[in-house]
N, C-alpha and C positions, 0 to 999 in steps of 0.2 A: 603671735603665738605660732609655734611650729610643732608638728607631731614628732615624737621621739621615734627612733628606729626600734621596731619590736620584733623579737624572735619568740616563737612559741613551739611547744611540743606536747603531745598527748600521752597520757598513761592510763592505766585501767580505772583508777578512781579519782584522778586529778588531771588538771591541765596547768602547764607551767608557762608563764608569760614573763619575758625579760625585756624591760624598757631600758635601752642603752643610752644613758646620759651620764657622762663622767662628772664626778664631784658635784652631785646633785644636792640641792638645798630646798627646804620648804616642800618636802615630798608629801603629797596627799594622794591616797588611793582609796576609792570608794567602790565597794562591791554591792551590787544589787542582784536580784534573782536572775536577770538575763542581761546584765550590763556591768562593765568595768570601766571606771573613769580614773585616769591618771593625770597628775600635773606636778610640775616641779620647776625650779630654776637651775640652770646649768650653764656656766661660763657667761653669765649675764643674759641668757636667752630663756624665755618662758616657753616650756614645753607642755603640751596638753594632748591627750589621746582619749577618745571616747569610743568604746568598743561594744557594739551590740552583739552579744555572744551567740554562738551556734545553738547552744542548748542551755538549760537551766543549771544553776549552781546553788550550793548551800552557802549563802552569803555570810552566815555567822561562823563558818568553819574555814573561811579563806584568810590568807595572811600574806604579808609582804616583808621583804628584808632589803635594806639599802646597803650596797657595797660602794667602794670607791669608784667603780666604773658603770654600775647599773643598779636597777631595782628589780628584784625577782619576786614575782607574785605566784602563789600557789592557790589555785581555785579548785575546791572540792566539788566534784560533779554531783548533781542531784540524782543521777542514774548511773552509778558505777558500773563498769563493764560495757557501756555503750560507747563506741568510738566516735570521736568528733572528726568529721570529714574536712572541716576547716574551722578556723577560730571565730569567724564572723557569721552572722545570720545571713547576710547577703553574699552572693557569689561575686561581688565586685572586687576587682584586683586593686589593692591599695599599695601604693609605692613604698610605704614605710613598714609594711608587714611582710615578714619572711618566716619560713619554716626553719626551725633549728635542727638541721640534719645531723649535727654532732651529738645531739641528745635523743634524736628520734629513734623509736624502737617499734617494730611491729609486734606489739604485745599480744595481739589476738592469737598468734601462733605459738608463743612461748609461755611457759608458766612463770609466775612471779617468783616461785621458790628457786628457780634456776638462775634467772638473770636480773630481775628487777629489784631484789632486796639488797639495798646498799649496806646493811649491817653485816651481811654475809660476804661482802666483797673481798675482804682479806682472806677468808677461808677459801673462796673460789681461786684466788691468786695462788695460794699455797698448794692447792690440790691440782693445779693445772698440769703439773708434770713437765718434763723437758728432757734435755740431753743429759743422761747420767754421767757421761764421760767428759764433762767440762773441765778444762785446764785453767784453774783460777790462779795458779802460781806464777804465770808469766812465761816468757820465752826462755829457752835454755841459753847458755852462754854463747854457743856458736850460732844461734839464731839471732842474737842481738846485733850483729853487724848489719847495718842498714844500707840499702841502696842510696838513701839520701846523702850518706857521707860522700859518695862519689859526685853527686850533683852539687853539693856545697863546694867542693874543690873546683868544679867547673865555673861556678859563679864568681869565685874570687879571681879567676884568670881572665875574665872578660875585659876588653879595653874600655877606656872611658869614652863617653859620648862627646862628639865634637860640637 
């Protein structure tokens, strides 16, 4: 058995854990008060991770979802608003455990209403503003002459290799 590569990130009321196993089968995820156990088959290899968590979770409110390339787990914190300094109880560095910096957010400084609410994401994008003078019609006719036309002519005049 091998441990799966794990990425995690913290939010105000939840912790997200992603077990990276492509085309996983026979996925089993067990949530306990201070532990998460994951196992599956992927490409003929048996993967298993047992994580003693940094803090307590509400095991009945945790869930997981399998996709084609990973299994994402959402763990509901027993104490919302308390940051997790790490995923594991022990400070030991685990080679298979990494912080997901693509999704990491310092939520302690930001309000959920501004950044964290994904249902308002399209509203945020629409209200972001931008350059009012955008030219979406394309170049004018005299701008359409391209310097690439000259380089294409030079390519056709090159001698053959010997």
